[in-house]
Backbone as JSON Lines, residues from 0, in Angstrom:
{"i":0,"aa":"M","n":[-9.32,-23.28,-30.02],"ca":[-7.79,-23.48,-28.63],"c":[-7.08,-23.05,-27.91]}
{"i":1,"aa":"R","n":[-6.85,-24.08,-27.01],"ca":[-6.44,-23.15,-25.92],"c":[-4.56,-23.05,-26.62]}
{"i":2,"aa":"R","n":[-4.07,-21.7,-26.33],"ca":[-2.73,-21.24,-26.04],"c":[-1.43,-21.84,-25.74]}
{"i":3,"aa":"Q","n":[-0.81,-22.33,-26.36],"ca":[0.49,-23.32,-25.86],"c":[2.0,-22.36,-25.48]}
{"i":4,"aa":"L","n":[2.69,-22.85,-24.8],"ca":[3.68,-22.19,-24.42],"c":[5.61,-22.25,-24.16]}
{"i":5,"aa":"V","n":[6.12,-21.96,-24.6],"ca":[7.83,-22.93,-23.59],"c":[8.29,-21.79,-23.05]}
{"i":6,"aa":"G","n":[8.39,-22.03,-21.47],"ca":[9.45,-21.11,-20.85],"c":[9.78,-21.74,-19.32]}
{"i":7,"aa":"V","n":[10.92,-20.69,-18.35],"ca":[11.79,-21.76,-17.98],"c":[11.27,-20.87,-16.8]}
{"i":8,"aa":"V","n":[11.29,-21.78,-15.45],"ca":[11.02,-21.8,-14.22],"c":[11.67,-21.48,-13.92]}
{"i":9,"aa":"T","n":[10.81,-20.02,-13.15],"ca":[12.38,-18.94,-12.46],"c":[11.41,-19.62,-10.55]}
{"i":10,"aa":"R","n":[10.8,-20.06,-10.59],"ca":[10.45,-19.74,-8.79],"c":[9.49,-21.75,-8.87]}
{"i":11,"aa":"D","n":[10.15,-22.16,-7.83],"ca":[9.36,-23.69,-7.35],"c":[9.13,-23.72,-5.71]}
{"i":12,"aa":"Q","n":[8.9,-22.84,-5.34],"ca":[8.86,-22.72,-3.65],"c":[7.57,-23.18,-2.95]}
{"i":13,"aa":"N","n":[6.28,-22.84,-4.04],"ca":[5.13,-23.5,-3.72],"c":[5.27,-24.76,-3.95]}
{"i":14,"aa":"S","n":[3.96,-25.29,-3.0],"ca":[3.29,-26.99,-3.6],"c":[2.51,-26.32,-4.86]}
{"i":15,"aa":"K","n":[3.16,-27.38,-5.77],"ca":[1.54,-27.92,-6.69],"c":[1.7,-26.08,-7.72]}
{"i":16,"aa":"T","n":[3.08,-24.8,-7.72],"ca":[2.97,-23.54,-8.24],"c":[3.67,-23.6,-9.1]}
{"i":17,"aa":"R","n":[3.91,-23.32,-9.93],"ca":[5.53,-22.63,-10.85],"c":[5.52,-21.21,-11.06]}
{"i":18,"aa":"R","n":[6.95,-20.73,-11.06],"ca":[6.49,-18.96,-12.08],"c":[7.2,-19.61,-13.37]}
{"i":19,"aa":"V","n":[7.06,-19.31,-14.13],"ca":[6.97,-19.39,-15.28],"c":[7.65,-18.04,-16.21]}
{"i":20,"aa":"E","n":[8.86,-17.95,-16.84],"ca":[9.15,-16.19,-17.55],"c":[9.17,-17.14,-19.4]}
{"i":21,"aa":"V","n":[8.21,-16.45,-19.89],"ca":[8.05,-16.47,-21.0],"c":[8.97,-15.6,-22.37]}
{"i":22,"aa":"P","n":[9.86,-16.59,-22.83],"ca":[10.31,-14.75,-22.84],"c":[10.29,-14.54,-24.95]}
{"i":23,"aa":"R","n":[10.54,-13.54,-25.01],"ca":[9.41,-13.02,-26.96],"c":[10.06,-11.18,-27.24]}
{"i":24,"aa":"L","n":[10.21,-11.72,-28.64],"ca":[11.0,-10.68,-28.62],"c":[9.86,-9.93,-29.69]}
{"i":25,"aa":"Y","n":[9.68,-8.67,-29.72],"ca":[9.09,-7.49,-30.39],"c":[10.06,-6.12,-30.8]}
{"i":26,"aa":"R","n":[8.93,-5.42,-32.05],"ca":[9.89,-4.34,-32.96],"c":[9.55,-2.9,-32.09]}
{"i":27,"aa":"H","n":[10.23,-2.06,-31.61],"ca":[9.55,-1.2,-31.05],"c":[8.39,-0.23,-32.06]}
{"i":28,"aa":"P","n":[7.37,0.5,-31.57],"ca":[6.31,1.09,-32.62],"c":[7.35,2.7,-33.04]}
{"i":29,"aa":"K","n":[8.33,2.76,-31.59],"ca":[8.26,4.18,-32.5],"c":[9.93,4.76,-33.26]}
{"i":30,"aa":"Y","n":[10.39,3.26,-32.75],"ca":[12.16,2.97,-32.89],"c":[11.96,2.15,-34.22]}
{"i":31,"aa":"G","n":[12.05,1.41,-33.68],"ca":[11.73,-0.14,-34.94],"c":[13.47,-1.15,-34.45]}
{"i":32,"aa":"K","n":[13.65,-0.28,-32.53],"ca":[14.99,-1.61,-31.89],"c":[14.64,-2.53,-32.01]}
{"i":33,"aa":"I","n":[14.64,-4.35,-32.08],"ca":[14.36,-5.28,-31.72],"c":[14.2,-5.39,-29.86]}
{"i":34,"aa":"V","n":[12.51,-6.0,-28.71],"ca":[13.97,-5.3,-27.74],"c":[12.55,-6.85,-27.06]}
{"i":35,"aa":"R","n":[14.16,-7.02,-25.9],"ca":[13.66,-8.37,-25.44],"c":[12.46,-7.76,-24.22]}
{"i":36,"aa":"A","n":[11.67,-8.5,-23.77],"ca":[10.24,-8.71,-23.01],"c":[9.78,-10.15,-22.09]}
{"i":37,"aa":"R","n":[9.69,-10.43,-22.12],"ca":[9.56,-11.52,-21.1],"c":[7.86,-11.29,-20.62]}
{"i":38,"aa":"T","n":[7.35,-12.62,-20.34],"ca":[5.9,-12.6,-19.59],"c":[5.76,-13.43,-18.48]}
{"i":39,"aa":"V","n":[5.4,-13.79,-17.54],"ca":[5.14,-14.48,-16.42],"c":[4.14,-15.5,-15.6]}
{"i":40,"aa":"C","n":[4.65,-16.41,-15.87],"ca":[3.5,-17.17,-15.97],"c":[3.15,-17.98,-14.78]}
{"i":41,"aa":"H","n":[2.03,-17.86,-14.09],"ca":[2.26,-19.17,-12.97],"c":[1.07,-20.75,-13.71]}
{"i":42,"aa":"V","n":[1.72,-21.43,-13.2],"ca":[1.8,-22.61,-13.43],"c":[1.2,-23.22,-12.8]}
{"i":43,"aa":"H","n":[0.17,-24.71,-12.53],"ca":[-0.44,-24.76,-11.78],"c":[0.52,-26.97,-12.49]}
{"i":44,"aa":"D","n":[1.08,-27.68,-11.69],"ca":[1.81,-28.33,-11.22],"c":[2.19,-29.46,-10.65]}
{"i":45,"aa":"E","n":[0.82,-30.46,-11.36],"ca":[-0.24,-31.3,-9.92],"c":[0.98,-32.13,-8.92]}
{"i":46,"aa":"K","n":[2.29,-32.32,-9.92],"ca":[3.08,-33.9,-10.08],"c":[4.08,-33.01,-9.2]}
{"i":47,"aa":"D","n":[4.3,-31.99,-8.92],"ca":[5.17,-31.59,-8.11],"c":[6.48,-31.81,-9.01]}
{"i":48,"aa":"E","n":[6.33,-31.47,-10.34],"ca":[8.24,-32.39,-11.51],"c":[8.88,-31.76,-11.72]}
{"i":49,"aa":"S","n":[9.17,-30.44,-11.72],"ca":[9.13,-28.81,-12.63],"c":[10.42,-28.37,-11.47]}
{"i":50,"aa":"R","n":[11.22,-28.32,-11.31],"ca":[12.0,-27.13,-10.62],"c":[13.3,-26.21,-11.52]}
{"i":51,"aa":"N","n":[13.15,-25.72,-10.24],"ca":[14.32,-24.08,-11.3],"c":[14.93,-24.56,-12.32]}
{"i":52,"aa":"G","n":[15.04,-23.71,-12.78],"ca":[15.13,-23.78,-14.56],"c":[15.43,-24.5,-14.98]}
{"i":53,"aa":"D","n":[14.47,-25.47,-15.55],"ca":[13.67,-26.52,-16.37],"c":[12.94,-25.24,-17.35]}
{"i":54,"aa":"T","n":[13.62,-25.7,-18.45],"ca":[12.34,-25.78,-19.86],"c":[10.62,-26.82,-19.8]}
{"i":55,"aa":"V","n":[10.03,-25.75,-19.75],"ca":[8.62,-26.15,-19.37],"c":[7.84,-25.93,-20.81]}
{"i":56,"aa":"E","n":[7.13,-27.2,-20.85],"ca":[5.72,-26.7,-22.08],"c":[4.21,-26.1,-21.28]}
{"i":57,"aa":"I","n":[4.04,-25.22,-20.95],"ca":[2.73,-24.82,-20.61],"c":[1.28,-24.51,-21.77]}
{"i":58,"aa":"V","n":[0.63,-24.92,-21.3],"ca":[-1.07,-24.94,-21.38],"c":[-2.15,-23.72,-20.38]}
{"i":59,"aa":"E","n":[-2.51,-23.13,-21.84],"ca":[-3.67,-22.07,-20.97],"c":[-4.66,-23.51,-20.47]}
{"i":60,"aa":"C","n":[-5.66,-22.46,-19.37],"ca":[-6.5,-23.72,-18.68],"c":[-7.8,-22.51,-17.77]}
{"i":61,"aa":"R","n":[-8.66,-22.91,-17.18],"ca":[-9.14,-22.82,-16.19],"c":[-8.27,-21.89,-15.36]}
{"i":62,"aa":"P","n":[-9.58,-20.89,-14.9],"ca":[-8.77,-20.03,-13.77],"c":[-8.58,-20.27,-12.46]}
{"i":63,"aa":"R","n":[-7.44,-21.54,-11.56],"ca":[-7.78,-22.16,-10.68],"c":[-7.54,-21.52,-9.49]}
{"i":64,"aa":"S","n":[-7.09,-20.22,-10.16],"ca":[-6.9,-19.49,-8.61],"c":[-6.9,-18.05,-9.11]}
{"i":65,"aa":"R","n":[-6.43,-16.95,-8.53],"ca":[-6.72,-15.61,-8.57],"c":[-5.12,-14.96,-9.46]}
{"i":66,"aa":"T","n":[-3.74,-16.01,-9.24],"ca":[-2.75,-15.47,-10.58],"c":[-3.1,-16.86,-11.66]}
{"i":67,"aa":"K","n":[-2.89,-17.99,-10.98],"ca":[-3.21,-19.29,-11.69],"c":[-4.34,-19.85,-13.68]}
{"i":68,"aa":"R","n":[-3.63,-19.23,-14.5],"ca":[-3.85,-19.49,-14.76],"c":[-3.68,-20.67,-16.61]}
{"i":69,"aa":"W","n":[-2.65,-21.73,-16.1],"ca":[-1.45,-21.68,-16.97],"c":[-1.03,-23.5,-15.94]}
{"i":70,"aa":"E","n":[-1.04,-24.26,-16.96],"ca":[-1.18,-26.07,-16.61],"c":[0.22,-27.1,-16.79]}
{"i":71,"aa":"L","n":[0.96,-27.32,-16.12],"ca":[1.98,-27.99,-16.63],"c":[1.78,-28.66,-17.84]}
{"i":72,"aa":"V","n":[2.63,-29.29,-18.78],"ca":[1.87,-30.1,-20.0],"c":[3.52,-31.16,-20.04]}
{"i":73,"aa":"R","n":[4.39,-30.9,-19.94],"ca":[5.44,-31.86,-19.85],"c":[7.05,-30.29,-19.79]}
{"i":74,"aa":"V","n":[7.72,-31.42,-18.54],"ca":[9.35,-30.85,-18.36],"c":[9.96,-31.18,-20.49]}
{"i":75,"aa":"I","n":[10.06,-30.02,-21.0],"ca":[10.71,-30.12,-22.0],"c":[12.79,-31.21,-21.71]}
{"i":76,"aa":"Q","n":[13.29,-29.78,-20.58],"ca":[15.0,-30.48,-20.62],"c":[14.67,-29.69,-18.6]}
{"i":77,"aa":"I","n":[15.58,-30.4,-18.54],"ca":[15.1,-30.69,-16.98],"c":[17.26,-29.49,-16.98]}
{"i":78,"aa":"G","n":[16.65,-28.4,-16.22],"ca":[17.93,-26.83,-16.4],"c":[18.7,-27.51,-15.2]}
{"i":79,"aa":"N","n":[19.62,-26.18,-14.7],"ca":[20.57,-26.66,-13.74],"c":[20.08,-26.94,-11.97]}
{"i":80,"aa":"R","n":[19.72,-28.66,-12.31],"ca":[20.25,-28.89,-10.97],"c":[20.66,-30.06,-11.0]}
{"i":81,"aa":"A","n":[21.58,-30.62,-9.64],"ca":[22.36,-31.56,-9.3],"c":[21.68,-32.16,-8.93]}
{"i":82,"aa":"P","n":[22.27,-33.85,-9.86],"ca":[22.31,-35.27,-9.93],"c":[21.08,-35.83,-8.34]}
{"i":83,"aa":"Q","n":[20.31,-36.28,-8.57],"ca":[19.51,-36.65,-7.11],"c":[20.97,-37.76,-7.04]}
{"i":84,"aa":"V","n":[21.42,-38.09,-5.7],"ca":[21.9,-38.73,-5.27],"c":[21.38,-39.37,-3.82]}
{"i":85,"aa":"S","n":[22.01,-41.21,-4.09],"ca":[20.58,-41.67,-2.62],"c":[21.28,-41.53,-1.55]}
{"i":86,"aa":"E","n":[21.05,-41.63,-0.98],"ca":[21.76,-41.78,0.95],"c":[22.99,-42.86,1.11]}
{"i":87,"aa":"T","n":[21.73,-44.23,0.3],"ca":[23.56,-45.64,-0.24],"c":[24.16,-45.1,-0.59]}
{"i":88,"aa":"A","n":[24.59,-44.7,-1.63],"ca":[25.44,-44.27,-3.12],"c":[25.84,-42.9,-2.5]}
{"i":89,"aa":"G","n":[26.25,-42.68,-2.03],"ca":[26.96,-40.68,-0.97],"c":[27.41,-41.8,-0.34]}
{"i":90,"aa":"A","n":[26.95,-42.73,0.93],"ca":[28.51,-42.56,1.64],"c":[28.79,-43.7,1.55]}
{"i":91,"aa":"A","n":[29.96,-43.46,2.53],"ca":[32.1,-44.65,2.12],"c":[30.96,-45.71,2.6]}
{"i":92,"aa":"P","n":[32.44,-46.56,2.39],"ca":[32.51,-48.4,2.42],"c":[32.77,-48.38,3.66]}
{"i":93,"aa":"Q","n":[31.74,-49.44,4.46],"ca":[31.68,-50.11,5.93],"c":[32.71,-50.49,5.87]}
{"i":94,"aa":"S","n":[34.27,-50.47,7.19],"ca":[34.28,-51.48,6.69],"c":[34.67,-52.89,7.98]}
């Protein structure tokens, strides 16, 4: 069974590679305090469909490079990105 995780894309500069942070909570073994931590996963995004701030679902896969061990399944929620505006819609009307 392959593990599935949900995280947020934090870096999308490389082609077909995304850096996804998966938040987790755990109890400190000695003090008992709930501690926030994050796991950083390098994800293969074949179609370059995710961007910074997107919430994505990822799944374990075979090693694709030295660091990439995960594949993108789907984009769950689009994050803080500006809407795509075509050049004809944003241009001033001609007279």
